[in-house]
VEXZATOR-953224 format. One record per residue: x, y negated, z negated of N, C-alpha, C in turn. Coordinates in steps of 0.2 Angstrom, whole numbers, plus 2048, in hexadecimal, padded with zeros to 3 digits. Each point is the difference from the previous one (the first is absolute). Layout:
N
XYZXYZXYZ;...
//
This chain:
443
80678F80F7F87FF8027FE7FF7F7;7FC7FB7FF7FD8007F97F9801802;7FF8057FB7F88048017FB7FD7FA;8027FA7FD7FC7FD7FB7FD7FA804;7FE7FF8067FC7FC8037FE802807;7FB7FF8037FC8028057FC805800;7FC8038067FA8047FF8058077FF;7FB8037FA8058077FE800806807;7FB7FF8038008068068067FD804;8017FA8038047FE8038088027FD;8017FD7FA8068027FC801808800;7FA8037FD802809800802801806;7FD8008067FF8028068087FF803;8027F98008067FF8048068017FC;7FF8007F98058047FB801809802;7FB8027FF801807802801803807;7FE7FC804801803808808802800;8057FC7FF8088028017FF8087FB;7FF7FF7FA7FF8077FB7FC804802;7FB7FF8067FE806803803804805;8037FB8048048028058068037FE;8037FD7FB8068047FD8008077FD;7FB8027FE7FE8057FD7FE805806;7FB7FF8037FF802808807803802;8057FC8018068018038058057FB;8007FE7FB8038047FB7FC8087FE;7FB8018027FC806801801803805;8007FA807804805807805802800;8067FE7FC8058058018018057FB;7FC8007FB7FF8087FB7FC803805;7FA7FF8057FC803805805804805;8047FB8028058038068048047FC;8018007FA8078067FD7FA806802;7F87FF7FD7FC8077FF801802807;7FE7FD806801800806805805803;8067FD7FE8068038028018067FD;7FF8017F88018057FD7FC807803;7F97FD8007FC804803801804808;8017FC802801803807809803802;8047FC7FC8068048038038057F9;7FE8007FB8038037FB7FA8057FD;7FA8008027FC8057FF7FB7FF7FA;7FA8047FF7FC7FF7FA8048027F8;8058048018028017FA8057F97FD;8027FD8068037FB7FD7FC7F97FE;7F98008047FB7FC7FF7FC8027F8;8018058007FE8027FA8047FD7FA;8058028018067FE7FC8007F97FE;7FE7FC8058017F97FF7FA7FF7FA;7FA8028037FB7FF7FD7FF8017F9;8048077FE8008017F98047FB7FC;8037FD8028067FA7FC7FA7FA7FE;7FC7FE8067FC7FB7FF7FE7FD7F7;7FE8057FC7FC8007FA8077FB7FB;8048058018077FE7FD8027F9801;8027FF8078027F98027FB7FC7FF;7FA8018027FA7FC7FD8027FD7F7;8018047FC8008017F98057FB7FE;8068008048067FB8007FE7FA803;7FF8018057FE7FA8067FB7FB7FC;7FA8037FC7FC7FC7FF8027FB7FA;8058047FB8017FC7FB8057F9802;8048038088057F88017FC7FD804;7F98018027FC7FD8027FB7FB7FC;7FF8047FC7FB7FC7F98057FA7FC;8078037FE8047FB7FF8017FB801;8028008078027FB8047FA7FB802;7FA8028007FA7FC8027FF7FD7FA;8008037FA8007FD7F88057FA800;8067FF8018067FD7FF7FC7FA807;7FE8028048007FB8057F97FB7FE;7FA8037FC7FB7FD7FE8027F97FA;8078037FD8027FA7FC8057FC802;8028018058037FB8067FB7FB803;7FA8048027FA7FC8037FE7FB7FB;7FE8037FA7FE7FB7FA8047FA800;8068007FF8067FB8007FE7FB805;8018038068007FC8067FA7FD801;7F88047FD7FC7FB8007FF7FB7FC;8038007F98027FB7FB8057FB802;8038028058067FB8028057FF7FA;8038067FE8048007FD807802802;8037FB8038058038048058037FC;8028017F98067FF7FC7FD8077FE;7FA8027FF7FF8067FD801806806;7FC7FD8058008058088088037FF;8057FB8008068018028038067F9;7FE7FF7FA8018047FA7FD808802;7FA7FF8027FC807802803803804;8037FD8058008038068088047FF;8067FD7FD8058038008008067FA;7FA7FF7FA8018057FA7FD806803;7FB7FF8077FC805804804804804;8047FC8028078058038038047FD;8027FC7F98058067FC7FC8067FE;7FA7FF7FE7FB8057FF801805806;7FF7FE8057FF804805807804801;8047FC8018078048018018057FB;8007FF7FB7FF8067FB7FD805801;7F77FE8017FE8077FF800802808;8017FE8058018048058068067FF;8067FE7FF8058057FF7FC8057F9;7FF7FF7FC7FC8047FB7FC805802;7FC7FD8057F9805803804806805;8067FB8048018058058068067FC;8027FF7FB8058067FD7FC8047FC;7FA7FD7FF7FB8057FC7FD805804;7FC7FC8067FC804802805804807;8057FF8018058068058018067FD;8027FF7F88028067FA7FA804800;7F97FE8017F98027FE7FC802807;8048008047FC8018057FC807803;8078058017FC8087FF7FC8017FB;8028007F97FA8007FC7FA7FF800;7FF7F98027FA7FD8017FC803807;8038028067FD8028047FF8097FD;8038027FD7FF8077FE7F77FF7FB;8017FB7FC7FA8017FC7FB7FD802;8007FC8077F88008047FF807805;8038057FE8008068048017FF807;8077FC801800801808803807801;7FB8018088038088038068007FF;8048057FF8058008018077FD806;7FA8058078047FE8048007F9803;7FB7FD7FD8027F88018047FD7FC;8038027FA8037FD7FC8077FE800;8048038058077FC8027FE7FA804;7FD8018067FE7F98027FD7FC7FE;7FC8007FB7FA7FB7FB8077FD7FD;8068047FD8047FD7FA8057FB804;8018038078057FD8037FD7F8802;7FA7FF8037FE7FC8017FD7FB7FA;7FE8027FC7FF7FB7FA8057FD7FC;8058048008087FF7FB8027F9805;8008008078027FA8027FD7FA7FF;7F88028017FD7F97FD8017FD7F9;8018047FB8017FE7FA8087FD800;8058048048067FC8027FF7F8800;7FB7FE8058007FB8027FB7FC7FD;7FE8027FA7FC7FC7FC8037F87FE;8067FE8008027FA7FF7FF7FC806;8008018067FE7FD8067F8800800;7FC8077FD7F87FC8008007FB7FB;8048007FC7FD7FB7FA8037FB802;8057FF8048027F98037FA7FE805;7FE8038037FA7FD8057F97FF7FD;7FF8047FA7FA7FE7FE8007FA7FC;8068017FB8017F87FD8017F9804;8038008048027FA8057F87FE804;7FD8068037FA7FF8047FC7FD7FA;7FE8027FA7FB7FC7FB8037FA7FF;8057FF7FF8037FA7FE7FF7FB805;8018018067FE7FC8067F87FF800;7FC8057FF7F87FE8007FD7FC7FA;8048027FA7FE7FC7FB8027F9801;8047FD8038007F88037FD7FF806;7FC8048017FA7FE807803802805;8068038028028038077FF807802;7FA801801800809802801801808;8027FA803804802809806802800;8057FE7FD8068028018018077FE;7FB8027F78028098017FD803805;7FA7FF8047FE8038058057FF806;8027FC8018067FF8068058047FF;8038017FB8068047FD7FE807800;7F88027FE8008068017FF803806;7FC7FB806800803805805802804;8077FC8008068028008028077FE;7FF8007F98058077FE7F9805803;7FB7FF8007FB806802802801808;8027FC8048038028078078047FE;8047FC7FC8068068008008057FC;7FA8017FC7FF8087FD7FE803805;7FC8008057FE803805805802805;8057FA8018068018068058067FA;8017FF7FA8038057FD7FE8077FF;7FA7FF7FF7FC809801800803806;8017FD8057FF801807807802800;8067FD7FE8078038008018057FA;7FF7FF7FB8028057FC7FC809800;7FA7FD8027FB808800802804805;7FF7FC807801804807807800802;8047FC8038078028028058027FB;8017FC7FA8048027FA7FF8067FC;7F98028007FD8067FF8018007F7;7FF7FA7FF8008007F87FA8027FB;7FB8028037FB8037FD7FB7FC7FB;7FD8037FA7FC7FA7FB8057FC7FE;8068027FE8057FB7FD8017FA804;8018018078017FB8057F97FC800;7FB8018007F97FB7FD8017FD7FA;8038027FC8017FD7F88047FC801;8068008038057FA8007FE7FC804;7FB8018077FF7FA8047FB7FB7FB;7FC8047FA7FC7FA7FC8047FD7FC;8048047FF8047FB7F98047FC805;8038008048047FA8047FC7FA803;7FB8028027FA7FA8037FD7FC7F9;8008057FA7FE7FC7FA8057FB7FC;8078028028047FC7FD8027FA806;7FD8028058037F98067F97FA7FD;7FB8038007F97FB7FE8027FC7F9;8038047FC8027FC7F98057FB801;8068038048057FB8007FC7F9804;7FD8028057FE7FA8047FB7FC7FB;7FB8037FD7FB7FD7FB8037FB7FC;8088047FC8037FB7FC8047FB801;8038018078037FA8027FB7FB803;7F98008017FD7FC8027FE7FD7F8;7FF8037FC7FC7FC7FA8067FC7FD;8088028008047FC7FE8027F9804;7FF8028078037F98057FB7FC802;7F98038017FC7FD8067F87FF7FD;7FF8047F87FA7FF7FE7FE7FA7FD;8067FC7FE7FF7FA7FD8007FE7F9;8008067FA7FF8017FB8058027FC;8068028038077FF7FC8047FA7FF;8028017FA8057F97FF806805800;8037FD8078088038018077FA7FC;8028048008077FC7FD8017FF7F8;7F98017FC8008007F98028077FD;8018017FA8018067FE7FA8037FF;8028088027FB8068007FE7FF7F7;7F98018017FD8017F88038087FD;8017FF7FA8028057FC7F98057FF;8018067FE7FD8057FF7FC7FC7F9;7FA8037FF7FC7FB7FB7FB8057FE;7FF8037FA7FC8067FD7F87FC801;8007FA8007FA7FD8007FC801806;8047FE8057FE800807800808802;8028047FE8018088017FA8037FD;7FE7FD7FA7FB8027FC7F9800804;7FF7F88027FA7FD804800806806;8068018038008028077FC8077FF;8038067FB8008047FF7F98027FD;7FC7FA7FE7F97FF7FC7FB801806;8017FD8067FB801805803806806;807800801802804803800808801;8028027F98018067FD7F7805801;7FE7FC7FC7F88028007FC803807;8037FA8047FE801806806807804;8037FF7FF8058088027FC8067FE;7FE7FE7FA7FE8077FB7F8801802;7FD7FC8037FA800803800804806;8047FD8058028058068038077FE;8038017FD8048067FD7FB8057FD;7FD7FD7FB7FA8047FE7F9804805;8007FC8047FC801807804805804;8067FF8008058058047FF8077FE;7FF8007F98018067FB7FA805803;7FA7FD8027FB804802801803807;8057FA8048018038078058087FF;8048007FC8048057FE7FB8067FE;7FC7FF7FB7FC8067FE7FB801806;7FE7FA8057FC803806805804805;8067FF8008058038058018077FD;8008017F98008077FE7FA804803;7FA7FD8007FB80380080280280A;8017FB804800801807805806802;8058007FD8058037FE7FD809800;7FD8017FC7FD8067FE7FC802807;7FE7FE8057FC802804804802807;8057FF7FF8068028058037FA804;8038028048067FC8047FB7FD806;7FA8028027FB7FF8067FE7F87FB;7FC8017FC7FD7FB7FD8047FB7FD;8088017FF8037FB7FD8027FB808;8018038048017FD8077F97FE802;7FC8017FF7FA7FE8037FF7F97FD;8008007F88007FB7FB8047FB803;8068028008057FA8047FF7FC805;7FD8048047FF7FB8097FA7FD7FE;7FC8027FC7F97FC7FF8017FB7FC;8048007FA8027FA7FC8057FB803;8048038058047FB8047FC7FA804;7FD8068037FB7FB8047F97FB7FC;7FF8027F97FC7FB7FD8037FC7FD;8088027FE8037FA7FE7FF7FA805;8018018048007FC8067FC7FB800;7FB8037FE7F87FB8027FE7FD7F9;8028037F97FE7FD7F98077FB800;8058008018087FC7FD7FC7F7802;7FE8008047FD7F98027FC7FD7FA;7FB8047FD7FD7FF7FA8047FE7FB;8058047FF8038007FA8057F7800;8037FE8058017FA8037FB7FA800;7FB8028007FC7FB7FE7FF7FF7F9;8028057FC7FF8037FA8067FA7FC;8058008028067FD8007FF7F8801;7FF7FF8057FD7F88007FB7FE7FB;7FB8057FE7FB7FD7FA8047FE7FB;8078067FE8047FE7F98037FA801;8037FD8048047FB8027FA7FB7FF;7FC8008037FA7FA8017FF7FE7F9;7FB8077FD8017FF7F98047FC7FB;8068038028057FE7FA8027F9801;8027FE8088007F98007FA7FC7FC;7F98018027FC7FC7FD8007FF7F8;8018087FD8018007F98057FC7FD;8058018038057FB7FF7FC7F7801;7FF7FF8067FE7FA8007FA7FB7FC;7FE8067FC7F97FE7FC7FA800804;8008048057F97FF8067FD8067FF;7FD8027FB7FC8068007FA7FF801;7FC7FC8047FC7FE804800804807;8077FF8018008038098018097FF;8018047FA8018068007F9803801;7FA7FF7FE7FA8038027FF800807;7FF7FA803800800807806805804;8077FF7FE8048048037FC8087FF;8008027FD7FC8097FE7FB7FF805;7FC7FD8017FB8018058017FF806;8047FC802803800807805806802;8048027FB8058058017FC807801;7FA8017FB7FB8078027FE7FD807;7FE7FC8037FE7FF806805803805;8047FD7FF8078028068028077FF;7FF8047FA8008077FF7FB803805;7FA7FF7FD7F98048038007FF808;8037F98037FE802808807804802;8067FF7FD8048058037FF8077FD;7FE8027FB7FE8087FE7FB801806;7FB7FD8047FD802803802801806;8057FB8048038018058068087FE;8038007FE8058057FD7FC806802;7F88017FA7FC807802801801807;7FC7FB8047FF800808805803803;8067FE8008068028038028057FF;7FF8027F98028087FE7FB806804;7FC7FD8007F9803802800803809;8027FA80180380180A806803800;8067FF7FB8068018038058067FB;7F98047FB8058057FD804804803;7FD8048048018058058087FD804;7FF7FC8038077FC8038058027FB;7FD7FB7FC8077FF7FB8048067FD;7FA8057FD8048077FF802804805;8007FE8068038038048077FC802;8007FB7FF8077FB8018048037FA;7FC8027FB8068017F9803807801;7FB8058028018077FF801803808;8007FC8068008038077FB805800;7F98027FC7FB8038037FA7FE7FB;7FB8038027FA7FE7FC7FC805801;8008067FF7FE8058028018077F8;8067FE7FE8048047FA7FB8007F9;8028047FC7FB8007FA8047F97FC;8067FE8008037FA7FF7FC7FA802;8007FF8067FC7FC8057FC7FE7FD;7FA8067FF7F98007FD8007FC7FA;8048037FC8017FF7F98007F77FF;8047FD8048037FA8027FA7FB801;7FA8048057FB7FB8037FA8007FA;8008077FE7FB8007F88027FB7FB;8077FE7FF8027FC7FB7FD7F9801;8037FF8077FD7F88047FA7FF7FF;7FA8058027FA8007FF7FE7FD7FA;7FF8057FC7FE7FE7F98017FC7FC;80A7FD7FF8027FB7FE7FE7F9804;7FE7FE8058017FA8037F97FB7FD;7F98058007FB7FB7FE8007FC7FA;8068057FC8007FC7F98077FB7FF;8027FD8058057FD8007FE7F97FB;7F87FE8007FE7FA7FC8028017FA;8008077FC8027FF7FA8097FE800;8038018048067FF7FE8027F9802;7FC7FD8048017F98027FE7FA7F9;7F98047FC7FE7FA7FA8048037FB;8058067FF8048017FB8067FA800;8017FE8068067FC8027FF7FA7FE;7FA7FD8017FE7F97FF8008017F7;7FD8047FE7FE7FF7F98068027FD;8048038008078027FD8047F9800;8018008078047F98007FF7F87FD;7F98018017FF7FA7FD8028017F7;7FE8067FE8048007F88077FE7FF;8028048068087FE7FF8037F9801;7FB7FD8058027F88007FE7FD7FA;7FC8027FC7FE7FC7FA8058027FB;8048038018058017FB7FF8077FB;7FA8058027FC8057FC801805802;8088018008048088047FE8057F9;7FF7FE7FA7FF8087FC7F9801802;7FC7FC8027F9802800801803807;8027FF8078018048058028057FF;8048037FA8038078007FD804800;7F97FE7FD7FC8057FF7FC803804;7FF7FB8087FD802806805805802;8068007FD8058068037FD8067FC;8008007FB7FD8077FC7FA801804;7FD7FD8037F8801803804805805;8047FC8048028058068038067FE;8038007FB8048067FE7F98057FF;7FC7FF7FC7FB8037FE7FD804807;7FE7FB8047FC802806805806806;8077FC7FF8038068068028087FB;8007FF7F98028077FD7F9804800;7FB7FD8007FA8037FF7FF801806;8027FE8077FE803807803805802;8087FF7FE8058058018008057FC;7FE8027FA7FE8047FB7F9804805;7FC7FD8017FA803802802805806;8037FB8068028038068048077FE;8067FF7FC8038068007FC8067FF;7FA7FE7F97FB8067FE7FD803805;7FD7FA8047FB80480380380280A;8057FE7FE8048018077FE7FC806;7FD7F87FF7FD7FC8038037FC804;8027FF8078027FB8027FB7F9801;7FA8018007FC7F97FF8007FF7FA;8028027FA8007FC7FB8077FD800;8068028048057FB7FF7FF7FA804;7FB8028068007F88047FA7FD7FB;7FE8017FC7FC7FC7FC8047FD7FA;8068027FF8028007F98037F7800;8037FF8048017F98007FA7FB7FF;7FB8018037FA7FB7FF7FF7FF7FA;7FE8087FE8008017F78037FC7FC;8087FD8008037FC7FD8007FB800;7FF7FD8077FE7F98037FA7FE7FC;7FB8047FF7F97FF7FD8007FE7FA;8048047FC8017FF7F98067FB7FD;8057FF8068047F97FE7FB7FA802;7FB7FF8047FD7FA8027FB8007FB;7FD8047FD7FB7FE7FC8037FC7FA;8058047FE8037FD7FA8027F8801;8037FF8058047F98037F97FB801;7FB8048037FC7FA8007FB7FE7FA;8018047FB7FC7FF7F98057FB7FD;8068028008057FC7FD8017F8801;7FE8018098027F98027FB7FB7FE;7F88048017F97FB7FD8017FE7FA;8038057FB8017FF7F88047F97FE;8087FF8068037FD7FF7FE7F8802;7FD8018057FE7F98047F97FE7FE;7FD8047FB7F97FC7FD8037FD7FB;8078037FD8027FC7F98017F9801;8027FE8068027F88047FB7FC7FF;8027F97FD7FB7FC7FF7FE7FC808;8048018057FF7FD8067FA804803;7FF8078017FC8028047FE8077FD;7FC8038027FE8087FF7FF804804;8008067FF7FF8058077FA8057FF;
//
């Protein structure tokens, strides 16, 4: 799918639609993890899984940002119709991903328990939390394979196959959850293994399609050798984006430390509320991913005139969705909480409902951030986008520390919107500045 022609709204909508469904199903199996853990293993196990989220987000954010950045370089090559360059960048990206994934897996497994203690994980939750997240870290090569292969397909305009393969892996994940947690009594470790194996499946399927059916790989010729120039270009875009996600995630780690000081009831309540929140906000991130590919292809093709219109239509998509998401949460927050916890009157359930009530009207801030940040990334301005991650770091850190000092769960509920807002204001300003410099148009 070439995003350099046609109406921007139509192009963004139809390119983003498989991404949205993909992230919904991806989050669905994470949500099923939460439901099964909460229902069959208890609130302590649910709290242990929740405690690990910020650390996992720290590493996963880097991986996702890195692979999205690599995908933008591929999208620019595809938009410029540089077939030879596309081949070189793809293989050099694969070499980098292999080395980085195994290095990250080794380091994170060794540092798991010290990091969990650093964020003041309640001692009674520590063994379960370590058992869960170490398996996820062990599976980082599978996670990197999925993210890189999916972004490579999206870079050449194919957002449908990653969705189909993710849908299949989501179904497999849910089936493995039901098998490992309930009849095999695998506990939180069983939930982690189900996630790793399903990601491996979707990564392998994406890769096979890219090689044999996408029509962009030259078969039979020699594989391009590692190139420092290509790796340097990939890292110039990918590493800042990975760092941007990680810098933002450091704020989530500080925020988690603040939550942990409020006790295991607050930890379990925030975990339940956050899992439900993510079900609704991940589609906004998918629209942002579509915006990055759209911007990257048009930038590579020299079609800067289309980017301004893309921003406007992307914001419209986000705001319409945000209104619908708020209404659904307003109507369904109690049933959704009961689904996760099996109850609606306990302190944990009431805390989860409070979390959803306070955060859902502010979803539009997150939607705006996704459009402007991904526009910067699609333009290749990854270093500028990193600073938005610093804004999120500051917001989450201030919110988490204030909540710990004041023992306020309400402040925890408002910490993510504060982080989104600081990042969005910066990205809006930088996008306006960059686009105003273009002779083709102003903003």
